[in-house]
Every structure is written in structure tokens, then in C-alpha cells.
N, C-alpha and C positions, 0 to 999 in steps of 0.2 A: 833926182834920177841917179840910179846906181852907177858906179864907175865900171867901165868895161873890164871884163875878166879875160885872162888868156884862155885860148881854146885848148883844153887838155884832153880832148877826145883822141882815141887811137885812129890810125889811118883807116882801119877796117870799119870803125864806127862812123867816121866821116863819109866813107863810101856808101854805107847802108843808109845814112840820113839823106844823102843826095839822091839815092835810088828811090827812096820813099817820096821825096819832094817832087821827083820827076814823073811819078805815076799820075795818070789822068784821074780827074775827079769822078766820083760815082754819079750816075745820072739821077735826076730827081725822080722819085717813084711816082707812078701814075696814081691819081686819086680815083677812088671808086665813084661811079656815077651817083650824083645826089649828095656827095660830100661837100660841105662848105668849108672855106678856109677858117682855121682857128689859130689863135696865138699859141706860141710854143708852150707857154705855161699850162694851157688846157690839155696838152698831150702828156704832161708829166704827172706822175702819181702824186697825190697830196701827201705831204710829209706827216707821218703819224708820230706822236710823241709817246713815250712809255707812261703808263699810268699805274700808280700803286694804290691798291684798295685793301681794306681790312676785311677778313672773313673768318669764319670758324668752320671746323670740320665736324660734321655730325654723321655718324655711321658711314664714314668714308666719302661723304659728299661735301663739297665746299659750298658754304652758304655765305654770300656777301652780306656784311652788316648794313651797307648802304643800299637800300632798295631802288634808289634812283639811278644806280650805275647800270648801263646797258652796253653790251659788247656786240659788234657786228658779227654776223654769221662767219664761221671759219676763222675767227681771230686766233692768233697764237698767244698762248698764255704761259707764263713761267710762274710756278708756285714756289714760294719760299716759306718754309716753316721753321719754327723754333725747335730746338732740341727737346724731345720729350723728357729727358732725364734731368 
């Protein structure tokens, strides 16, 4: 367990922290009819990891060399090309 540290906050900051702590909690939102409870993880977006794929440019169109690679609709793509010179 870490050792206690001295409180170095300014008086203004302490007052703001106390004000925030004293505010009432927000009410739980009403669920729509027919909604069933789900765990929190189901509400969070799945984490997507960046993928690097190799391709060639032919007539201004990028063609991926691996035909098995499929991207979801409206995916964001960053193209990195080598210097032509």
C-alpha cells in the first residue's frame, strides 16, 4: 500500500472537489420497453486493433495482395506508401 502523501491542492481546488462530491448522483436512465438487462461489457464497443496489409497501386486504385482480407463497411483506413523516388 502506498504511503500517504501530503495534500498539495490549493484551497480553491479543495472547495471545487468538495462541491463536486456534494452534488447528487444522476438518476438511473429508464430502459426502453422490451430491453433486457445486459452486462456492462455488452454496451461497450469492441476494441479494434490496427491491421497492416500489403497492397499495390494500379491506375490509382489500391489492390490488396491478400484476397482473404475483408474490411467492414465504413472502415477508416490509413495508406502508407514508399517514396517513389
